[in-house]
C-alpha positions, 0 to 999 in steps of 0.5 A: 819842067811842068807848067800849069795855068790858073785864071784868077779874078781881074783877068790875071793868069797865074802860070806856075812853073815847077822844076828846073828852068834849064835848057830842057825846062825852057824847051818844055815851056817856051811854046806855052809861055809865048802863047800865053803872052800872045793871048793874055794881058796880065800874067803872074809867073809863080816861081816858088817851085823852080829849083834852078834858073839858067840862061835859057830859062831867063829867055823863057821869061824875057821873051813873053814879058817883052811880047806882053809889054808890046801888046800893052800887057804886063808880067810879074814874077812871084816867089823865087827861092834864094838861088833863083832870086840871085840869078834874076838880080845878077842878070838884071831881069828884075829891073825888066820884070818886077819880082814880088815876094808876097802874093798880094803885092804881085796881084796888086802890080797887075791890077 
């Protein structure tokens, strides 16, 4: 699992995840995701290149989202593929972390 950051206008941090968000993938990104959640206010997580999302991967999204919320920040998820989207919906995570399918709506949700 690869993770990359990009600072966008308006104080939005775009986090791009690439690979499988399984046990190994979660271990690879947990520390950085928590650091981002502890230091940013608006985070867009790009899931377009995530091919698999397991329960440990869900935790890697939920924990930083909760941390951000507790600090007055916000996280949105962007562009999950059909499989990842089904996992987000089946787990109910989509009710906790907004999921967007178009970049403009994802950015607007963070402004």
